[in-house]
C-alpha positions as CSV (number, residue, x, y, z in Angstrom):
1,M,-13.6,-9.7,-94.3
2,T,-10.9,-9.6,-91.8
3,T,-7.1,-9.5,-92.3
4,A,-4.7,-10.9,-89.9
5,T,-2.1,-8.5,-88.6
6,T,1.3,-9.6,-87.6
7,P,2.9,-7.8,-84.7
8,V,5.9,-5.6,-85.6
9,R,8.9,-6.3,-83.5
10,T,11.0,-3.4,-82.7
11,A,14.6,-3.8,-81.8
12,A,15.5,-3.0,-78.3
13,Q,17.3,0.3,-78.0
14,P,20.6,-0.1,-76.2
15,S,20.7,1.8,-73.0
16,A,23.2,4.6,-72.7
17,P,26.2,3.6,-70.6
18,A,26.0,5.1,-67.1
19,V,28.4,7.9,-66.4
20,T,30.7,6.9,-63.6
21,P,31.7,9.4,-60.9
22,R,35.2,9.1,-62.1
23,A,34.2,10.2,-65.6
24,K,32.3,13.1,-64.2
25,R,35.3,14.3,-62.2
26,S,37.5,13.9,-65.3
27,R,35.1,16.1,-67.4
28,L,34.8,18.7,-64.6
29,R,38.6,18.8,-64.3
30,T,38.9,19.3,-68.1
31,R,36.5,22.2,-68.1
32,L,38.2,23.7,-65.1
33,E,41.6,23.5,-66.8
34,L,40.2,25.1,-70.0
35,T,38.6,27.9,-68.0
36,L,41.8,28.6,-66.1
37,L,44.0,28.4,-69.1
38,L,41.8,30.1,-71.7
39,G,40.0,32.5,-69.4
40,P,42.7,35.1,-69.0
41,A,43.7,35.0,-72.7
42,L,40.0,35.4,-73.7
43,L,39.6,38.3,-71.3
44,L,42.6,40.1,-72.7
45,F,41.6,39.4,-76.3
46,G,38.1,40.7,-75.7
47,G,39.2,43.7,-73.7
48,F,42.0,44.8,-76.1
49,V,40.7,43.6,-79.5
50,L,36.9,43.0,-79.6
51,V,35.8,45.8,-77.3
52,P,37.9,48.5,-79.1
53,I,36.6,47.3,-82.5
54,G,33.1,47.6,-81.2
55,I,33.7,51.1,-79.8
56,A,35.3,52.2,-83.0
57,A,32.3,50.9,-85.0
58,F,30.0,52.8,-82.7
59,Y,32.0,56.1,-82.9
60,S,32.1,55.8,-86.7
61,L,28.3,56.4,-86.8
62,F,28.7,59.9,-85.3
63,K,30.3,63.2,-86.4
64,W,32.4,63.7,-83.3
65,N,35.6,65.6,-82.6
66,G,36.6,63.6,-79.5
67,F,35.1,66.1,-77.0
68,G,31.7,66.4,-75.6
69,P,28.7,64.2,-76.0
70,L,27.8,62.0,-79.0
71,D,24.9,64.0,-80.3
72,D,25.4,64.2,-84.0
73,F,24.4,60.8,-85.4
74,I,25.0,60.6,-89.1
75,G,24.8,56.8,-89.7
76,F,27.1,55.6,-92.5
77,D,27.9,59.0,-93.9
78,N,31.5,58.7,-92.6
79,Y,32.0,55.5,-94.7
80,V,30.5,57.1,-97.8
81,D,32.7,60.1,-97.4
82,A,35.8,57.9,-97.0
83,F,35.2,55.8,-100.0
84,S,34.2,58.8,-102.1
85,G,37.3,60.8,-101.2
86,K,40.1,60.7,-103.7
87,V,42.8,60.8,-101.1
88,F,41.5,57.7,-99.4
89,Q,41.2,56.0,-102.7
90,S,44.8,56.8,-103.5
91,A,45.8,55.6,-100.0
92,I,44.2,52.2,-100.8
93,V,46.0,52.1,-104.1
94,H,49.3,52.9,-102.4
95,N,48.9,50.1,-99.9
96,L,48.1,47.7,-102.8
97,I,51.2,48.8,-104.7
98,I,53.4,48.2,-101.7
99,A,51.8,44.8,-101.2
100,G,52.3,43.9,-104.9
101,L,55.9,45.1,-105.0
102,S,56.6,43.1,-101.8
103,I,55.5,39.9,-103.6
104,V,57.1,40.7,-106.9
105,V,60.4,42.0,-105.6
106,Q,61.0,41.0,-102.0
107,L,59.9,37.4,-102.4
108,P,62.3,36.4,-105.2
109,L,65.1,38.3,-103.4
110,S,64.4,36.5,-100.1
111,I,64.3,33.1,-101.8
112,G,67.5,33.7,-103.7
113,L,69.4,35.0,-100.7
114,A,68.0,32.3,-98.5
115,L,69.2,29.6,-100.9
116,L,72.6,31.3,-101.1
117,L,73.0,31.6,-97.3
118,N,71.8,28.0,-96.9
119,R,75.0,26.8,-98.6
120,K,78.2,26.1,-96.8
121,L,80.0,29.4,-97.2
122,R,82.9,30.9,-95.2
123,G,81.5,33.4,-92.8
124,R,77.9,32.2,-93.3
125,A,76.9,33.0,-89.8
126,V,78.2,36.6,-90.1
127,L,76.4,37.1,-93.3
128,R,73.1,35.8,-91.8
129,A,73.5,38.2,-88.9
130,L,74.2,41.2,-91.2
131,V,71.1,40.4,-93.3
132,F,68.9,40.1,-90.2
133,A,70.3,43.1,-88.4
134,P,68.0,45.8,-90.1
135,Y,65.0,43.9,-88.9
136,V,66.1,44.2,-85.3
137,L,66.1,48.0,-85.6
138,S,62.8,49.8,-84.7
139,E,60.8,51.4,-87.4
140,A,61.4,54.8,-85.9
141,I,65.2,54.4,-85.9
142,T,65.1,53.1,-89.5
143,A,63.0,55.9,-90.7
144,V,65.2,58.6,-89.1
145,I,68.4,57.0,-90.5
146,W,67.1,56.8,-94.0
147,F,65.4,60.2,-93.9
148,L,68.8,61.8,-93.1
149,M,70.7,59.7,-95.7
150,L,68.1,60.6,-98.4
151,Q,68.3,64.4,-97.8
152,P,69.5,66.5,-100.8
153,G,73.3,66.3,-100.7
154,G,73.1,63.5,-98.1
155,F,74.9,60.2,-97.9
156,A,72.9,58.6,-100.8
157,D,73.6,61.4,-103.1
158,Q,77.3,61.4,-102.3
159,V,77.5,57.7,-102.9
160,L,75.9,58.1,-106.4
161,K,78.3,60.9,-107.2
162,G,81.3,58.9,-106.0
163,V,80.5,56.0,-108.4
164,G,79.7,58.3,-111.3
165,L,75.9,58.0,-111.2
166,G,75.2,61.6,-110.2
167,G,72.6,61.8,-113.0
168,L,70.4,59.4,-110.9
169,I,70.1,61.9,-108.0
170,H,66.6,62.9,-107.2
171,L,64.6,64.5,-104.4
172,W,64.0,61.0,-102.9
173,V,61.3,61.9,-100.4
174,A,60.1,65.1,-102.0
175,D,59.3,64.0,-105.5
176,P,55.7,62.8,-105.8
177,S,56.6,60.5,-108.7
178,I,59.2,58.4,-106.8
179,V,58.5,58.9,-103.1
180,L,56.4,55.7,-102.8
181,Y,59.1,53.6,-104.4
182,T,61.8,55.2,-102.2
183,L,59.7,54.2,-99.2
184,F,59.4,50.7,-100.7
185,A,63.2,50.5,-101.0
186,V,63.5,51.4,-97.3
187,I,60.8,48.8,-96.4
188,T,62.7,46.2,-98.3
189,W,66.0,47.0,-96.6
190,K,64.2,46.8,-93.2
191,Y,62.1,43.6,-93.6
192,I,63.9,41.4,-96.1
193,G,66.0,39.9,-93.4
194,F,62.8,38.5,-91.7
195,G,61.8,36.8,-94.9
196,I,65.3,35.3,-95.4
197,I,65.4,33.9,-91.9
198,L,61.9,32.5,-92.3
199,L,62.8,30.8,-95.6
200,L,66.1,29.5,-94.1
201,A,64.0,27.9,-91.4
202,G,61.8,26.3,-94.0
203,L,64.9,25.1,-95.9
204,Q,66.0,23.1,-92.9
205,G,62.9,20.9,-93.3
206,V,63.9,19.9,-96.9
207,P,65.4,16.4,-96.6
208,A,68.9,16.2,-98.1
209,E,68.1,12.8,-99.4
210,L,65.7,14.2,-101.9
211,R,68.3,16.5,-103.3
212,E,70.8,13.6,-103.5
213,A,68.2,11.4,-105.2
214,A,67.4,14.2,-107.8
215,A,71.1,14.6,-108.5
216,L,71.5,10.9,-109.0
217,D,68.6,11.0,-111.5
218,G,70.6,13.6,-113.5
219,A,68.8,16.8,-112.4
220,S,70.7,20.0,-112.5
221,A,71.0,22.3,-109.5
222,W,68.3,24.6,-111.0
223,Q,66.0,21.6,-111.7
224,T,66.4,20.4,-108.2
225,T,65.6,23.8,-106.7
226,R,62.6,24.2,-109.0
227,H,61.0,20.8,-108.7
228,V,62.1,19.6,-105.3
229,V,63.1,22.5,-103.0
230,L,60.6,25.2,-103.9
231,P,57.5,22.9,-103.7
232,L,58.6,21.7,-100.3
233,L,59.1,25.4,-99.4
234,G,55.6,26.2,-100.4
235,P,54.0,26.4,-96.9
236,T,56.7,28.8,-95.7
237,I,56.3,31.0,-98.8
238,R,52.6,31.2,-98.3
239,I,53.0,32.2,-94.7
240,W,55.5,34.9,-95.8
241,I,53.1,36.2,-98.4
242,F,50.3,36.4,-95.8
243,L,52.5,38.3,-93.3
244,S,53.9,40.6,-96.1
245,V,50.4,41.6,-97.4
246,I,49.0,42.2,-94.0
247,G,52.0,44.3,-93.0
248,S,51.7,46.3,-96.3
249,L,48.0,47.0,-95.6
250,Q,48.8,48.2,-92.1
251,L,51.9,50.2,-93.1
252,F,52.3,53.3,-91.0
253,D,55.5,53.9,-89.0
254,L,58.1,54.4,-91.7
255,V,55.7,56.5,-93.9
256,W,54.6,58.7,-91.1
257,I,58.1,59.6,-89.9
258,M,59.7,60.0,-93.3
259,T,56.9,61.8,-95.3
260,T,53.7,62.0,-93.1
261,G,52.0,60.8,-96.3
262,G,53.4,63.6,-98.5
263,P,54.3,65.3,-100.7
264,A,50.8,66.1,-101.9
265,N,49.5,62.8,-100.5
266,A,51.8,60.9,-102.8
267,S,52.7,58.4,-100.1
268,T,49.5,58.3,-98.0
269,T,48.5,55.0,-96.7
270,M,45.3,54.0,-95.0
271,A,46.9,54.1,-91.6
272,T,48.5,57.5,-92.1
273,Y,45.1,58.8,-93.5
274,L,43.5,57.5,-90.3
275,I,45.9,59.2,-88.0
276,D,45.9,62.4,-89.9
277,H,42.1,62.8,-89.8
278,G,41.5,61.1,-86.4
279,F,44.2,62.8,-84.3
280,K,45.5,65.8,-86.2
281,R,42.2,67.1,-87.4
282,Y,40.2,65.8,-84.5
283,E,37.7,64.0,-86.7
284,F,37.4,61.0,-84.4
285,G,34.1,59.7,-85.9
286,F,35.6,59.8,-89.4
287,G,38.9,58.3,-88.2
288,S,37.0,55.5,-86.5
289,A,35.2,54.7,-89.8
290,V,38.6,54.5,-91.6
291,A,39.9,52.2,-88.8
292,V,36.9,49.9,-89.3
293,I,37.4,49.9,-93.0
294,L,41.0,49.0,-92.6
295,F,40.1,46.2,-90.1
296,V,37.5,44.8,-92.4
297,I,39.9,44.7,-95.4
298,C,42.6,42.9,-93.4
299,F,40.0,40.5,-91.8
300,V,38.4,39.6,-95.1
301,F,41.8,39.1,-96.8
302,A,42.9,36.9,-93.8
303,L,39.8,34.7,-94.0
304,L,40.0,34.3,-97.8
305,Y,43.7,33.6,-97.8
306,Q,43.4,31.1,-95.0
307,R,40.4,29.5,-96.7
308,F,42.0,29.1,-100.2
309,A,45.8,29.4,-99.7
310,L,46.6,28.1,-96.2
311,R,43.9,25.4,-96.1
312,R,46.3,22.8,-97.5
313,D,48.9,23.7,-94.8
314,T,46.6,23.9,-91.7
315,Q,44.2,21.6,-90.0
316,G,41.2,22.5,-88.0
317,A,41.0,26.0,-89.3
318,L,37.9,28.0,-88.4
319,T,37.2,28.8,-92.0
320,R,37.1,25.1,-92.8
321,M,34.4,24.5,-90.2
322,V,32.2,27.4,-91.4
323,G,32.9,26.6,-95.1
């Protein structure tokens, strides 16, 4: 018994369009432009960021004092010693406290002052300049100024005595129970101007028509700020939080100059702990391990924050492609 088979017709595949010489030249030109424009930046990034990270990760596997050959390979013992050390654990907690206080204290202050300075006030330009002026000072100058003012019998104590608050006088940078909060007050004075200027820039993008429409609908000034201004200010606030947390995790200059992490390690941060062990005690292998830990903490936070908080504000983020 035979069965008839019908031939199967396959659709003709369309041929790929021929690449013209002009298109080839255009692609070559684009690649050449990318190479010339991105090449120097990638070389600098690799030479000053990626290579040092790799070298630090390599050194962290050795017990090395910075001199002589790298003979004493100890693997991940430096990382184990760092995480098991109480001083480093306290340093991490101190960084987290500064970061938390920055969000809880600095953010509301920055928003309130930015809203105030965004109004039409007499001398508004002068007030903005005065608020931003501390941010222009270097960390070293700021630390020296405040260290002198906070000395026993110094300017801060004299001011408190003058206004009848002499009972509040403390050893501001020598009392382990308050030294971290003293440093936070100095940090706030130094960096709050940056947050205010950043938020003022964000307020310029809030259309005045929306406020007028809310007022016509009977919304009070507080309701307009809460339901109209603050949501539109959200991207700027999220950027400020990111910068503030990263800066808090990497805090070094002010602390090192004012207290060097003391007294009794009460103000030690991860960065001061790194410098103390890596350069003062010549434990370069251990210091490199601490540097790698600090880098990983900041890098992981940056990726997670970009993935979950900044994703709505950015397009084409790397974490979106890998996620």
